[in-house]
N, C-alpha and C positions, 0 to 999 in steps of 0.2 A: 311586544307585550306591553300593555298600558301600565301606568303607575298604579291605577286603581286595582288591576289584577294582581300585580306584585304585592300590594298592600294586603289584599285579601288572603293570598297564599301565605304571606309572612305570618299573619294573625292565626291562620289555620295551623301552621307548624308550631307556633308558640303554644297554642291551646292544646295541641296533641302532646307536646313534650310535657306540659304541665300536668296532663291527666295521667301520665305514667307514674305508678307508685314506685318508690324506692324499695319498698318491702311490703309484705302482706302477712302480718301476724295472723295465724289461723284463728277463726272464730269456731271453737270446737262445739258450740251449741248448734251449729248448722251442720248439714250433711256434707260429707266428703264428695268430691267430684273427680273425674279423670285428670283435671288440671289443678287439683288441690282444693283446700277449704276456702270458703269466702273469707274476706279480710275483716278483721275487727276494725271498729271505728278508730282511725288514727288519732283523733282528738282525745281519745280516752287512754292512749298508750303512755306508759312511763318507761324509764330505764329498766325497771324490773321485768318488763315483757321480753327483754333481750338478754336476760341472764338466767342460767339454769345451774343449780348446785347439786343435782341428783347423782353426778358421777364421782362425787368426793367420798362416797361410802362404799366399802367392799360389798359385793353381792353375797348371798347365802349359797355356799357350795355344799351344803348338807343334803345332797340329792343323788339320784342314780348316776349321773355323769360327773359328779364332783366338780361342777362348774356353774358359773352364773354369768349371764349377760344382762347388763343394765343399760337399756336404750335411752337415747335422747333423740327420738324421732318426733314427727309432728305432734303425735298424741301426747308426748311428755313435754316437748319444748316447742310450742306453737310458732316461735319466731323463725324456725327453719322452713316453714311452709313456703313453697315456691322458690326457694333458693338453690335447689339442686344439691343439697348436702345434709348430712346428719352425722351423729356420733354415737358411740356406745362404749361401755366399759366391760372388759372381759377379765373375770377372776377364775383362776384354775387352782384347786387344791392339789396336793401331791396325788398323782394318778388321774387327775381330771382330764376330761376330753370334751371338745365340741365335736360331735359326730359329723360325718359327711353330710353336707348340706349345700343349698344354693340360695342366692339372693336374686330372684328374677328381675328386680327393679333397679339394681345398681351395682357398680363395682365397689370393691372394698380395699382399704389400705389399713394394715395393722402395724403398730409400733409397740415394741416390747418395752415396758417400763421397769419391770423387775422379773427375775427368774429366767427360766429357759423354756422355750416353746418350740416344739417341732410342728411346722405348718406346711401345707402344700395344697395343690389343686391338680385337677385332671382336665386336660384340654379336650375339645370336641373330637380330636384325633386320637384320644385315649393315651396321650403322652402325659406322664406324671412329672410334676415339678415339686420337690419338697426340700426343706432346709431346716436345720436346727438354728433357731434364732436366740440371740442373747440381748441383754439390755441395750437399748438404742437401735437395734436392728429393725428394719422396715421391710414388709413384704406386701405385694399387691395381689389381689384375687379378681380376675376379670369377671364382669357381669354374667350371671347365669351359669357359671361353671361350678362343678362339685368341688368343695374344698373342706379342710378340717384344721383343727388346732389341738395339740396334745401337750400337756405339761410333761416335759421329758426330764425335768430336774427332780430334786429331792424335797424341795420346799414349795411354798406358794409361788404362783406366777401371776403377773398382772400386766395387762396391755390395754391400750386404747385402740379403737377401730373407727375409721371414718368411711362414709358411704357417699356415692355420687347421686344420692336421692334422699329426700326427706322421709320417704317411706319405701325402703329397699325390698321389703318382703322377706319371707324366710320359709324354706321347706327343708326339713330334716329327713333324709332318705329313710332311715330306720323307722321313724314314726309314720312316714307316708306309707310304708309297706306293712307295718305290724301293729300300728296303734289305731286301726279302724276296723270296719266290719267286712272288708273285702274277703270273700270266701277263700279258705286255705287252698283249695284246689286251683284257684286262679293264681294265687301267689306262687304256688309250686310250678305251675305251667310257665310263668313268666320269669321266674328266678332260678329254676332248676334246683331249688332246695327241697329236701324231703319234708313231708307233712309234719313229722314229729318235731323237727327243728323249728318250723314255722309256728306251730302251736305253742312251743316253749317261748319263742320270742313274743308272740301275741300275749301270752300270759304275763311276761315281764313288763311289756309296754302298754298293756291295757286294751289290746285288740280283742275282737270276738270272731266267731265263724271259723 
């Protein structure tokens, strides 16, 4: 190989390396894509773009499930765009519950900061794994599997969760079944619940039909 060829290849690799961004803070004024949001102009970024203070305040738990999830996903914290991670804050009042749900886009790790939380998941083989967690305990929930969290103590419970995606997605099973306009007879046929129970749940969660 000639010296000229080696020089050209060296310059190519240097140029390629230099063109790789260390990060890609999302430009939320643009449309999202399967690979994430387009990047903001790096020349306009400051240290403020890499800091988010939204998880320092407890969420409002005055609702049906007595719980609140405060996310720090790409939409709230554009700096996580393209980094394969995100965070959220979980607040549970006494008796609070995060119903059975899945995150189709990422795995989850929960760390209890205060209180007592019973948490668990169901594998694709329908094996159940659940545990009562106390301050400092950590539990993992594999991507796409049904899981839940319940405040099993007498006071407030508080935890942080992290995800292996900047946009992990969320589908709550109860809302998927009873908070839409799927006809009652179809829900009954696929869940083996009676029509009266289904209509009651639709009434509670806002569904119709």
